C-alpha positions in Angstrom: 21.3 -71.6 -65.4 24.5 -73.7 -65.6 26.8 -72.8 -68.5 29.9 -74.8 -67.7 28.8 -78.4 -68.2 31.5 -81.0 -68.2 31.2 -83.5 -71.0 32.9 -86.9 -71.0 34.7 -87.9 -74.1 33.8 -91.1 -75.9 35.4 -94.2 -74.6 37.4 -96.3 -77.0 36.6 -100.0 -76.6 39.2 -102.6 -77.8 37.9 -105.4 -79.9 38.7 -108.9 -78.7 41.5 -110.7 -80.4 40.2 -113.4 -82.7 41.4 -117.0 -82.6 43.3 -117.5 -85.9 42.0 -121.1 -86.2 38.4 -119.9 -85.8 39.0 -117.2 -88.4 40.3 -119.8 -90.9 37.3 -122.1 -90.2 34.9 -119.2 -90.8 36.5 -118.2 -94.1 36.4 -121.8 -95.2 32.7 -122.1 -94.4 32.0 -118.9 -96.3 33.9 -120.1 -99.3 31.8 -123.3 -99.5 28.5 -121.6 -98.9 28.7 -119.2 -101.9 25.8 -119.5 -104.4 26.5 -120.5 -108.0 25.6 -117.6 -110.3 24.6 -118.5 -113.8 24.5 -115.7 -116.4 21.7 -116.2 -118.8 22.2 -113.2 -121.0 20.4 -109.9 -121.1 17.7 -110.5 -123.6 15.3 -108.2 -121.8 17.7 -105.3 -122.2 18.3 -106.0 -125.9 14.5 -106.2 -126.4 14.0 -102.8 -124.7 16.6 -101.2 -126.9 15.0 -102.8 -130.0 11.6 -101.5 -129.0 13.0 -98.0 -128.4 14.6 -97.9 -131.8 11.5 -99.1 -133.6 9.1 -96.7 -131.8 8.0 -93.8 -133.9 9.9 -90.7 -133.2 7.9 -87.7 -132.1 
């Protein structure tokens, strides 16, 4: 049985350098593609609280 196994350490890979122009274009595309979020209130939450308060206590 072998007890002195040699283990290789992890290799560190370098990420490629990004092109600044491509990075700017990507950020610009992401900025335009964001969805519009419309808040319509929280009526369902208010209704649940009202029902809980009106429920008979045990």
